[in-house]
Each structure stands twice: as structure tokens, then as C-alpha cells.
Backbone atoms as SQL, in Angstrom:
CREATE TABLE atoms (id INTEGER PRIMARY KEY, chain TEXT, resi INTEGER, resn TEXT, atom TEXT, x REAL, y REAL, z REAL);
INSERT INTO atoms VALUES
  (1, 'A', 1, 'MET', 'N', 1.086, -1.218, 0.067),
  (2, 'A', 1, 'MET', 'CA', -0.274, 0.185, -0.005),
  (3, 'A', 1, 'MET', 'C', 0.502, 1.080, 0.366),
  (4, 'A', 2, 'LYS', 'N', 0.910, 2.427, -0.968),
  (5, 'A', 2, 'LYS', 'CA', 1.041, 3.247, -0.985),
  (6, 'A', 2, 'LYS', 'C', 0.677, 4.350, 0.658),
  (7, 'A', 3, 'ASN', 'N', 1.354, 5.251, 0.862),
  (8, 'A', 3, 'ASN', 'CA', 0.853, 6.445, 1.889),
  (9, 'A', 3, 'ASN', 'C', 0.147, 8.055, 1.143),
  (10, 'A', 4, 'LYS', 'N', 0.050, 8.546, 2.287),
  (11, 'A', 4, 'LYS', 'CA', -0.651, 10.199, 1.534),
  (12, 'A', 4, 'LYS', 'C', 0.391, 10.809, 0.622),
  (13, 'A', 5, 'LYS', 'N', 2.077, 11.059, 1.703),
  (14, 'A', 5, 'LYS', 'CA', 3.001, 11.945, 0.886),
  (15, 'A', 5, 'LYS', 'C', 3.452, 10.824, -0.806),
  (16, 'A', 6, 'GLU', 'N', 3.473, 9.828, -0.876),
  (17, 'A', 6, 'GLU', 'CA', 3.745, 9.465, -1.696),
  (18, 'A', 6, 'GLU', 'C', 2.792, 9.491, -3.114),
  (19, 'A', 7, 'VAL', 'N', 1.783, 9.103, -2.681),
  (20, 'A', 7, 'VAL', 'CA', -0.169, 9.971, -3.883),
  (21, 'A', 7, 'VAL', 'C', 0.660, 11.627, -4.180),
  (22, 'A', 8, 'GLU', 'N', 0.527, 12.714, -3.106),
  (23, 'A', 8, 'GLU', 'CA', 1.226, 13.909, -3.506),
  (24, 'A', 8, 'GLU', 'C', 2.717, 13.991, -3.890),
  (25, 'A', 9, 'LYS', 'N', 3.790, 13.419, -3.975),
  (26, 'A', 9, 'LYS', 'CA', 4.759, 13.697, -4.754),
  (27, 'A', 9, 'LYS', 'C', 4.402, 12.929, -6.457),
  (28, 'A', 10, 'GLU', 'N', 3.554, 11.765, -6.116),
  (29, 'A', 10, 'GLU', 'CA', 3.094, 11.473, -7.696),
  (30, 'A', 10, 'GLU', 'C', 2.682, 12.554, -8.370),
  (31, 'A', 11, 'LEU', 'N', 1.541, 12.560, -7.754),
  (32, 'A', 11, 'LEU', 'CA', 0.755, 14.058, -8.209),
  (33, 'A', 11, 'LEU', 'C', 1.114, 15.362, -8.628),
  (34, 'A', 12, 'GLN', 'N', 2.399, 15.775, -7.808),
  (35, 'A', 12, 'GLN', 'CA', 3.099, 17.175, -8.235),
  (36, 'A', 12, 'GLN', 'C', 4.094, 16.629, -9.285),
  (37, 'A', 13, 'ASN', 'N', 4.497, 15.252, -9.449),
  (38, 'A', 13, 'ASN', 'CA', 5.624, 15.420, -10.346),
  (39, 'A', 13, 'ASN', 'C', 4.806, 15.269, -11.703),
  (40, 'A', 14, 'LEU', 'N', 3.374, 14.353, -11.946),
  (41, 'A', 14, 'LEU', 'CA', 2.342, 14.707, -12.947),
  (42, 'A', 14, 'LEU', 'C', 2.017, 16.458, -12.933),
  (43, 'A', 15, 'ILE', 'N', 1.633, 17.261, -12.003),
  (44, 'A', 15, 'ILE', 'CA', 1.545, 18.903, -13.012),
  (45, 'A', 15, 'ILE', 'C', 2.958, 19.063, -13.090),
  (46, 'A', 16, 'ASP', 'N', 4.525, 18.485, -12.753),
  (47, 'A', 16, 'ASP', 'CA', 5.171, 19.232, -13.115),
  (48, 'A', 16, 'ASP', 'C', 5.782, 18.532, -14.853),
  (49, 'A', 17, 'ARG', 'N', 5.096, 17.484, -15.359),
  (50, 'A', 17, 'ARG', 'CA', 5.825, 17.291, -16.160),
  (51, 'A', 17, 'ARG', 'C', 4.754, 17.697, -17.174),
  (52, 'A', 18, 'TYR', 'N', 3.421, 18.173, -16.599),
  (53, 'A', 18, 'TYR', 'CA', 2.320, 18.480, -18.118),
  (54, 'A', 18, 'TYR', 'C', 2.422, 20.711, -17.960),
  (55, 'A', 19, 'HIS', 'N', 3.552, 20.617, -17.323),
  (56, 'A', 19, 'HIS', 'CA', 3.115, 22.046, -17.040),
  (57, 'A', 19, 'HIS', 'C', 2.062, 22.407, -16.494),
  (58, 'A', 20, 'LEU', 'N', 1.063, 22.151, -15.385),
  (59, 'A', 20, 'LEU', 'CA', 0.365, 22.604, -14.632),
  (60, 'A', 20, 'LEU', 'C', 0.413, 23.400, -14.195),
  (61, 'A', 21, 'ASN', 'N', 1.491, 23.457, -13.369),
  (62, 'A', 21, 'ASN', 'CA', 1.756, 24.285, -12.017),
  (63, 'A', 21, 'ASN', 'C', 0.811, 25.526, -11.828),
  (64, 'A', 22, 'GLU', 'N', 0.869, 26.290, -12.944),
  (65, 'A', 22, 'GLU', 'CA', -0.609, 27.634, -12.958),
  (66, 'A', 22, 'GLU', 'C', -2.223, 27.353, -12.785),
  (67, 'A', 23, 'LYS', 'N', -2.247, 26.467, -13.525),
  (68, 'A', 23, 'LYS', 'CA', -3.824, 25.834, -13.277),
  (69, 'A', 23, 'LYS', 'C', -4.283, 25.238, -11.983),
  (70, 'A', 24, 'LEU', 'N', -3.058, 24.224, -11.440),
  (71, 'A', 24, 'LEU', 'CA', -3.588, 22.905, -10.890),
  (72, 'A', 24, 'LEU', 'C', -2.665, 22.916, -9.728),
  (73, 'A', 25, 'THR', 'N', -3.095, 22.481, -8.678),
  (74, 'A', 25, 'THR', 'CA', -1.954, 22.054, -7.340),
  (75, 'A', 25, 'THR', 'C', -2.147, 21.111, -6.676),
  (76, 'A', 26, 'VAL', 'N', -1.371, 20.425, -6.144),
  (77, 'A', 26, 'VAL', 'CA', -1.837, 18.976, -5.043),
  (78, 'A', 26, 'VAL', 'C', -3.030, 19.583, -3.761),
  (79, 'A', 27, 'GLU', 'N', -2.951, 20.689, -3.698),
  (80, 'A', 27, 'GLU', 'CA', -3.476, 21.025, -2.835),
  (81, 'A', 27, 'GLU', 'C', -5.105, 21.268, -2.946),
  (82, 'A', 28, 'VAL', 'N', -5.488, 21.997, -4.194),
  (83, 'A', 28, 'VAL', 'CA', -7.003, 21.765, -5.193),
  (84, 'A', 28, 'VAL', 'C', -7.325, 20.249, -5.347),
  (85, 'A', 29, 'ILE', 'N', -6.706, 19.565, -5.402),
  (86, 'A', 29, 'ILE', 'CA', -6.989, 18.448, -6.171),
  (87, 'A', 29, 'ILE', 'C', -7.609, 17.711, -4.534),
  (88, 'A', 30, 'LYS', 'N', -6.657, 17.615, -3.711),
  (89, 'A', 30, 'LYS', 'CA', -6.908, 17.358, -2.278),
  (90, 'A', 30, 'LYS', 'C', -8.632, 17.900, -1.671),
  (91, 'A', 31, 'ASN', 'N', -8.329, 19.314, -1.937),
  (92, 'A', 31, 'ASN', 'CA', -9.362, 19.648, -2.235),
  (93, 'A', 31, 'ASN', 'C', -11.037, 19.280, -2.840),
  (94, 'A', 32, 'TRP', 'N', -10.889, 19.021, -3.817),
  (95, 'A', 32, 'TRP', 'CA', -11.545, 18.589, -4.859),
  (96, 'A', 32, 'TRP', 'C', -12.240, 16.939, -4.161),
  (97, 'A', 33, 'VAL', 'N', -11.058, 16.277, -3.772),
  (98, 'A', 33, 'VAL', 'CA', -11.779, 15.281, -3.344),
  (99, 'A', 33, 'VAL', 'C', -12.506, 15.203, -1.756),
  (100, 'A', 34, 'PHE', 'N', -11.644, 16.131, -1.216),
  (101, 'A', 34, 'PHE', 'CA', -12.549, 16.399, 0.234),
  (102, 'A', 34, 'PHE', 'C', -14.204, 16.893, 0.559),
  (103, 'A', 35, 'GLU', 'N', -14.010, 17.459, -0.709),
  (104, 'A', 35, 'GLU', 'CA', -15.163, 18.560, -0.930),
  (105, 'A', 35, 'GLU', 'C', -16.488, 17.388, -1.485),
  (106, 'A', 36, 'GLU', 'N', -15.684, 16.507, -2.765),
  (107, 'A', 36, 'GLU', 'CA', -16.706, 15.891, -3.474),
  (108, 'A', 36, 'GLU', 'C', -17.974, 15.684, -3.435),
  (109, 'A', 37, 'LYS', 'N', -19.188, 15.749, -3.632),
  (110, 'A', 37, 'LYS', 'CA', -20.528, 15.283, -3.566),
  (111, 'A', 37, 'LYS', 'C', -21.494, 14.397, -4.133),
  (112, 'A', 38, 'GLY', 'N', -21.950, 13.918, -4.273),
  (113, 'A', 38, 'GLY', 'CA', -22.678, 12.834, -5.163),
  (114, 'A', 38, 'GLY', 'C', -23.775, 12.195, -4.630),
  (115, 'A', 39, 'GLU', 'N', -24.760, 11.657, -5.424),
  (116, 'A', 39, 'GLU', 'CA', -25.859, 10.840, -4.989),
  (117, 'A', 39, 'GLU', 'C', -24.969, 9.482, -4.537),
  (118, 'A', 40, 'THR', 'N', -24.299, 9.165, -4.810),
  (119, 'A', 40, 'THR', 'CA', -23.324, 7.086, -4.648),
  (120, 'A', 40, 'THR', 'C', -22.008, 8.146, -4.535),
  (121, 'A', 41, 'VAL', 'N', -21.489, 7.172, -4.220),
  (122, 'A', 41, 'VAL', 'CA', -19.915, 7.035, -3.911),
  (123, 'A', 41, 'VAL', 'C', -19.045, 6.730, -5.747),
  (124, 'A', 42, 'THR', 'N', -19.977, 6.147, -6.615),
  (125, 'A', 42, 'THR', 'CA', -19.499, 6.059, -7.687),
  (126, 'A', 42, 'THR', 'C', -19.798, 6.709, -8.373),
  (127, 'A', 43, 'GLU', 'N', -21.026, 7.795, -8.256),
  (128, 'A', 43, 'GLU', 'CA', -20.986, 9.452, -9.069),
  (129, 'A', 43, 'GLU', 'C', -20.526, 10.501, -8.877),
  (130, 'A', 44, 'SER', 'N', -19.585, 10.384, -7.059),
  (131, 'A', 44, 'SER', 'CA', -18.610, 11.174, -6.594),
  (132, 'A', 44, 'SER', 'C', -17.669, 11.096, -7.269),
  (133, 'A', 45, 'ALA', 'N', -17.189, 9.716, -7.502),
  (134, 'A', 45, 'ALA', 'CA', -15.846, 9.228, -7.977),
  (135, 'A', 45, 'ALA', 'C', -15.653, 9.528, -9.128),
  (136, 'A', 46, 'ARG', 'N', -16.843, 9.726, -10.267),
  (137, 'A', 46, 'ARG', 'CA', -16.862, 9.744, -11.480),
  (138, 'A', 46, 'ARG', 'C', -16.320, 11.592, -11.626),
  (139, 'A', 47, 'ARG', 'N', -17.291, 12.209, -10.812),
  (140, 'A', 47, 'ARG', 'CA', -17.157, 13.402, -11.281),
  (141, 'A', 47, 'ARG', 'C', -15.847, 13.648, -10.918),
  (142, 'A', 48, 'PHE', 'N', -15.004, 13.520, -9.631),
  (143, 'A', 48, 'PHE', 'CA', -13.677, 13.962, -9.435),
  (144, 'A', 48, 'PHE', 'C', -12.799, 13.488, -10.513),
  (145, 'A', 49, 'GLN', 'N', -12.863, 12.382, -10.888),
  (146, 'A', 49, 'GLN', 'CA', -12.166, 12.037, -12.129),
  (147, 'A', 49, 'GLN', 'C', -12.204, 12.493, -13.696),
  (148, 'A', 50, 'LYS', 'N', -13.272, 13.269, -13.940),
  (149, 'A', 50, 'LYS', 'CA', -13.348, 13.848, -14.891),
  (150, 'A', 50, 'LYS', 'C', -13.634, 15.058, -15.025),
  (151, 'A', 51, 'ARG', 'N', -13.339, 15.783, -13.605),
  (152, 'A', 51, 'ARG', 'CA', -12.290, 16.711, -13.644),
  (153, 'A', 51, 'ARG', 'C', -11.113, 17.190, -13.377),
  (154, 'A', 52, 'ALA', 'N', -10.286, 16.179, -12.692),
  (155, 'A', 52, 'ALA', 'CA', -9.213, 16.350, -12.863),
  (156, 'A', 52, 'ALA', 'C', -9.040, 15.947, -14.472),
  (157, 'A', 53, 'LEU', 'N', -9.464, 14.576, -15.109),
  (158, 'A', 53, 'LEU', 'CA', -8.978, 14.401, -16.469),
  (159, 'A', 53, 'LEU', 'C', -8.928, 15.824, -17.371),
  (160, 'A', 54, 'ASP', 'N', -10.156, 16.765, -17.336),
  (161, 'A', 54, 'ASP', 'CA', -10.053, 18.143, -18.184),
  (162, 'A', 54, 'ASP', 'C', -8.740, 18.371, -18.136),
  (163, 'A', 55, 'TYR', 'N', -7.764, 18.776, -17.493),
  (164, 'A', 55, 'TYR', 'CA', -6.678, 19.003, -17.359),
  (165, 'A', 55, 'TYR', 'C', -5.420, 18.425, -18.337),
  (166, 'A', 56, 'PHE', 'N', -5.887, 16.965, -18.523),
  (167, 'A', 56, 'PHE', 'CA', -4.554, 16.346, -18.877),
  (168, 'A', 56, 'PHE', 'C', -5.797, 15.860, -21.010),
  (169, 'A', 57, 'LYS', 'N', -5.796, 16.704, -21.199),
  (170, 'A', 57, 'LYS', 'CA', -6.788, 15.989, -22.454),
  (171, 'A', 57, 'LYS', 'C', -5.355, 15.983, -23.641),
  (172, 'A', 58, 'ASN', 'N', -4.343, 16.150, -23.638),
  (173, 'A', 58, 'ASN', 'CA', -3.301, 15.998, -24.672),
  (174, 'A', 58, 'ASN', 'C', -2.382, 14.755, -24.520),
  (175, 'A', 59, 'LEU', 'N', -3.194, 13.837, -23.567),
  (176, 'A', 59, 'LEU', 'CA', -2.460, 12.616, -23.555),
  (177, 'A', 59, 'LEU', 'C', -2.386, 11.917, -25.124),
  (178, 'A', 60, 'LYS', 'N', -1.008, 11.312, -25.317),
  (179, 'A', 60, 'LYS', 'CA', -0.643, 10.771, -26.303),
  (180, 'A', 60, 'LYS', 'C', -1.141, 9.355, -26.571),
  (181, 'A', 61, 'ASP', 'N', -1.277, 8.444, -25.604),
  (182, 'A', 61, 'ASP', 'CA', -1.555, 7.369, -25.734),
  (183, 'A', 61, 'ASP', 'C', -2.517, 5.943, -24.648),
  (184, 'A', 62, 'ILE', 'N', -2.528, 4.983, -24.465),
  (185, 'A', 62, 'ILE', 'CA', -3.529, 4.463, -23.591),
  (186, 'A', 62, 'ILE', 'C', -2.488, 4.062, -22.760),
  (187, 'A', 63, 'ASP', 'N', -0.784, 4.479, -22.470),
  (188, 'A', 63, 'ASP', 'CA', -0.086, 4.024, -21.333),
  (189, 'A', 63, 'ASP', 'C', -0.260, 4.971, -20.718),
  (190, 'A', 64, 'GLU', 'N', -0.066, 6.321, -21.394),
  (191, 'A', 64, 'GLU', 'CA', 0.096, 7.652, -20.745),
  (192, 'A', 64, 'GLU', 'C', -1.262, 8.013, -20.261),
  (193, 'A', 65, 'LEU', 'N', -2.461, 7.117, -20.656),
  (194, 'A', 65, 'LEU', 'CA', -4.115, 7.829, -19.654),
  (195, 'A', 65, 'LEU', 'C', -3.875, 7.187, -18.579),
  (196, 'A', 66, 'ASN', 'N', -3.344, 5.482, -18.443),
  (197, 'A', 66, 'ASN', 'CA', -3.305, 4.715, -17.494),
  (198, 'A', 66, 'ASN', 'C', -2.655, 4.867, -16.109),
  (199, 'A', 67, 'GLU', 'N', -1.889, 5.989, -16.637),
  (200, 'A', 67, 'GLU', 'CA', -0.594, 6.139, -15.705),
  (201, 'A', 67, 'GLU', 'C', -1.491, 7.798, -14.957),
  (202, 'A', 68, 'VAL', 'N', -2.104, 8.463, -15.573),
  (203, 'A', 68, 'VAL', 'CA', -2.579, 9.007, -15.141),
  (204, 'A', 68, 'VAL', 'C', -3.854, 8.852, -14.701),
  (205, 'A', 69, 'LEU', 'N', -4.710, 8.266, -14.930),
  (206, 'A', 69, 'LEU', 'CA', -5.623, 7.549, -14.627),
  (207, 'A', 69, 'LEU', 'C', -5.014, 6.729, -13.224),
  (208, 'A', 70, 'GLY', 'N', -4.200, 6.267, -13.527),
  (209, 'A', 70, 'GLY', 'CA', -3.793, 5.741, -11.898),
  (210, 'A', 70, 'GLY', 'C', -3.434, 6.439, -10.740),
  (211, 'A', 71, 'ILE', 'N', -2.975, 7.528, -10.502),
  (212, 'A', 71, 'ILE', 'CA', -2.139, 8.820, -10.173),
  (213, 'A', 71, 'ILE', 'C', -3.868, 9.540, -9.472),
  (214, 'A', 72, 'ILE', 'N', -4.768, 9.704, -10.586),
  (215, 'A', 72, 'ILE', 'CA', -5.651, 10.161, -9.842),
  (216, 'A', 72, 'ILE', 'C', -6.700, 9.217, -9.233),
  (217, 'A', 73, 'SER', 'N', -6.778, 8.377, -9.393),
  (218, 'A', 73, 'SER', 'CA', -7.097, 6.727, -8.708),
  (219, 'A', 73, 'SER', 'C', -6.579, 7.356, -6.895),
  (220, 'A', 74, 'ASP', 'N', -5.092, 7.047, -6.874),
  (221, 'A', 74, 'ASP', 'CA', -4.609, 6.882, -5.819),
  (222, 'A', 74, 'ASP', 'C', -5.091, 7.809, -5.071),
  (223, 'A', 75, 'ALA', 'N', -5.336, 9.499, -5.620),
  (224, 'A', 75, 'ALA', 'CA', -5.700, 10.473, -5.059),
  (225, 'A', 75, 'ALA', 'C', -6.774, 10.462, -4.268),
  (226, 'A', 76, 'TRP', 'N', -7.825, 9.713, -4.734),
  (227, 'A', 76, 'TRP', 'CA', -9.563, 9.473, -4.496),
  (228, 'A', 76, 'TRP', 'C', -9.457, 8.634, -3.275),
  (229, 'A', 77, 'ASN', 'N', -8.189, 7.570, -3.329),
  (230, 'A', 77, 'ASN', 'CA', -8.619, 6.789, -2.094),
  (231, 'A', 77, 'ASN', 'C', -7.493, 6.972, -1.078),
  (232, 'A', 78, 'TYR', 'N', -6.672, 8.071, -1.582),
  (233, 'A', 78, 'TYR', 'CA', -5.649, 8.169, 0.020),
  (234, 'A', 78, 'TYR', 'C', -5.576, 9.576, 0.543),
  (235, 'A', 79, 'PHE', 'N', -6.499, 10.109, -0.078),
  (236, 'A', 79, 'PHE', 'CA', -6.540, 11.698, 0.787),
  (237, 'A', 79, 'PHE', 'C', -8.414, 11.530, 1.291),
  (238, 'A', 80, 'PRO', 'N', -8.096, 12.331, 2.326),
  (239, 'A', 80, 'PRO', 'CA', -9.082, 12.567, 3.261),
  (240, 'A', 80, 'PRO', 'C', -10.672, 12.651, 2.261),
  (241, 'A', 81, 'HIS', 'N', -11.509, 12.350, 2.604),
  (242, 'A', 81, 'HIS', 'CA', -12.768, 12.992, 2.040),
  (243, 'A', 81, 'HIS', 'C', -14.126, 13.186, 3.471),
  (244, 'A', 82, 'LYS', 'N', -14.546, 14.415, 3.186),
  (245, 'A', 82, 'LYS', 'CA', -15.334, 14.744, 4.490),
  (246, 'A', 82, 'LYS', 'C', -17.191, 14.098, 4.763),
  (247, 'A', 83, 'SER', 'N', -16.761, 13.396, 3.592),
  (248, 'A', 83, 'SER', 'CA', -17.616, 12.476, 4.000),
  (249, 'A', 83, 'SER', 'C', -17.314, 10.712, 4.229),
  (250, 'A', 84, 'LEU', 'N', -16.267, 10.698, 4.388),
  (251, 'A', 84, 'LEU', 'CA', -15.842, 9.524, 5.459),
  (252, 'A', 84, 'LEU', 'C', -15.258, 10.379, 6.822),
  (253, 'A', 85, 'GLY', 'N', -15.647, 11.449, 7.128),
  (254, 'A', 85, 'GLY', 'CA', -15.496, 11.880, 8.953),
  (255, 'A', 85, 'GLY', 'C', -13.630, 12.259, 8.697),
  (256, 'A', 86, 'GLY', 'N', -13.317, 12.392, 7.082),
  (257, 'A', 86, 'GLY', 'CA', -11.957, 13.425, 7.345),
  (258, 'A', 86, 'GLY', 'C', -10.835, 12.161, 7.248),
  (259, 'A', 87, 'LYS', 'N', -11.520, 11.108, 6.855),
  (260, 'A', 87, 'LYS', 'CA', -10.476, 9.686, 6.679),
  (261, 'A', 87, 'LYS', 'C', -10.593, 9.742, 4.517),
  (262, 'A', 88, 'SER', 'N', -9.710, 8.768, 4.680),
  (263, 'A', 88, 'SER', 'CA', -9.727, 7.933, 3.317),
  (264, 'A', 88, 'SER', 'C', -10.137, 6.745, 3.383),
  (265, 'A', 89, 'PRO', 'N', -9.887, 6.565, 2.069),
  (266, 'A', 89, 'PRO', 'CA', -10.834, 5.032, 1.868),
  (267, 'A', 89, 'PRO', 'C', -9.431, 4.525, 2.223),
  (268, 'A', 90, 'ALA', 'N', -8.095, 4.422, 1.775),
  (269, 'A', 90, 'ALA', 'CA', -7.393, 3.593, 2.647),
  (270, 'A', 90, 'ALA', 'C', -7.166, 3.722, 4.044),
  (271, 'A', 91, 'GLN', 'N', -7.412, 4.513, 4.660),
  (272, 'A', 91, 'GLN', 'CA', -7.362, 4.408, 5.708),
  (273, 'A', 91, 'GLN', 'C', -8.682, 3.488, 6.980),
  (274, 'A', 92, 'LEU', 'N', -9.515, 3.940, 6.074),
  (275, 'A', 92, 'LEU', 'CA', -10.746, 3.200, 6.676),
  (276, 'A', 92, 'LEU', 'C', -10.318, 0.909, 6.023),
  (277, 'A', 93, 'VAL', 'N', -9.879, 1.039, 5.436),
  (278, 'A', 93, 'VAL', 'CA', -9.660, -0.096, 4.685),
  (279, 'A', 93, 'VAL', 'C', -8.227, -1.269, 6.012),
  (280, 'A', 94, 'LYS', 'N', -7.396, 0.105, 5.820),
  (281, 'A', 94, 'LYS', 'CA', -6.668, -0.232, 7.126),
  (282, 'A', 94, 'LYS', 'C', -6.884, -0.818, 8.936),
  (283, 'A', 95, 'GLU', 'N', -8.015, 0.444, 9.269),
  (284, 'A', 95, 'GLU', 'CA', -8.666, 0.411, 10.107),
  (285, 'A', 95, 'GLU', 'C', -9.249, -0.927, 10.548),
  (286, 'A', 96, 'GLU', 'N', -10.212, -1.176, 9.372),
  (287, 'A', 96, 'GLU', 'CA', -10.810, -2.725, 9.057),
  (288, 'A', 96, 'GLU', 'C', -10.114, -3.952, 9.400),
  (289, 'A', 97, 'LEU', 'N', -8.830, -3.762, 8.816),
  (290, 'A', 97, 'LEU', 'CA', -7.626, -5.204, 8.407),
  (291, 'A', 97, 'LEU', 'C', -7.421, -5.164, 10.141),
  (292, 'A', 98, 'LYS', 'N', -7.156, -3.948, 10.720),
  (293, 'A', 98, 'LYS', 'CA', -6.718, -4.375, 12.225),
  (294, 'A', 98, 'LYS', 'C', -7.823, -4.945, 12.524),
  (295, 'A', 99, 'VAL', 'N', -9.328, -4.763, 13.002),
  (296, 'A', 99, 'VAL', 'CA', -10.414, -5.672, 13.839),
  (297, 'A', 99, 'VAL', 'C', -10.409, -6.971, 12.981),
  (298, 'A', 100, 'HIS', 'N', -10.564, -7.211, 11.580),
  (299, 'A', 100, 'HIS', 'CA', -10.677, -8.143, 11.542),
  (300, 'A', 100, 'HIS', 'C', -9.322, -8.806, 9.940),
  (301, 'A', 101, 'PRO', 'N', -8.537, -8.968, 10.718),
  (302, 'A', 101, 'PRO', 'CA', -6.936, -9.385, 9.799),
  (303, 'A', 101, 'PRO', 'C', -7.007, -10.605, 9.070),
  (304, 'A', 102, 'VAL', 'N', -8.019, -11.772, 9.545),
  (305, 'A', 102, 'VAL', 'CA', -8.516, -12.402, 8.528),
  (306, 'A', 102, 'VAL', 'C', -9.368, -12.405, 7.496),
  (307, 'A', 103, 'ARG', 'N', -9.724, -10.593, 7.355),
  (308, 'A', 103, 'ARG', 'CA', -10.148, -10.640, 5.751),
  (309, 'A', 103, 'ARG', 'C', -9.775, -10.209, 5.050),
  (310, 'A', 104, 'LYS', 'N', -7.807, -9.919, 5.481),
  (311, 'A', 104, 'LYS', 'CA', -7.356, -9.179, 4.051),
  (312, 'A', 104, 'LYS', 'C', -6.883, -9.924, 3.032),
  (313, 'A', 105, 'LYS', 'N', -7.495, -11.231, 2.635),
  (314, 'A', 105, 'LYS', 'CA', -7.247, -12.062, 1.546),
  (315, 'A', 105, 'LYS', 'C', -8.557, -11.463, 0.579),
  (316, 'A', 106, 'GLU', 'N', -9.477, -11.053, 1.147),
  (317, 'A', 106, 'GLU', 'CA', -11.053, -10.243, 0.904),
  (318, 'A', 106, 'GLU', 'C', -10.952, -9.345, 0.486),
  (319, 'A', 107, 'ILE', 'N', -9.857, -8.133, 0.847),
  (320, 'A', 107, 'ILE', 'CA', -10.008, -6.331, 0.847),
  (321, 'A', 107, 'ILE', 'C', -8.470, -6.592, -0.178),
  (322, 'A', 108, 'LEU', 'N', -7.497, -6.984, -0.227),
  (323, 'A', 108, 'LEU', 'CA', -6.556, -6.992, -1.223),
  (324, 'A', 108, 'LEU', 'C', -6.364, -7.899, -1.523);
């Protein structure tokens, strides 16, 4: 499993590589994750992904898209959400594994 700092670094590298520093920051993305609202978790995640991907319209191939999507997905999973009481989905998984360690194979 990754941690929040690793995801922040990957996001910053992505922002730097695509020269988005004047338009986008890690803090802006963290705020999007924290404040995202939707009728369902799936709707919220899709809205966040669309919002983030709008900054990466000139991707050259599927490998580049997969890399960007992976980092965006990590941001969603490792950054805190207001709807989760300020916790991230990754934190909730860790907590669940502490309570029920035998579920590790099911979750991971």
C-alpha cells in the first residue's frame, strides 16, 4: 500500500511534467477529493475523475492515460473525504484490517 505523501509526490510530478503548475496544485486536488459530493460513491468518484482528467486532454496514448488515471485514483483513495469523517478510503481499509485481520485476502 502507498501512503498519502507518496501520492502527493506522484501528483506533483504529474503536474510538473504536464506544465500545469499555474492551473492545478496538489492542494486543489486534495480539496476536490475532500469536498466531492454525489448521490452515490460511484457518482462522486466519476465526477472527481472527470474534473481531474479535464486537465490532461493531450495524452498521447493509452499507457499515458493509464498512468494518469492510476495517480488520480490513488488521490481519491489516499486523500481524506469529508463524507468519511475526514478519513480516506485507504485509512478505513487499514482500520478494518486491524479489527478483522483474517479479511486481508478479501480486501486486498
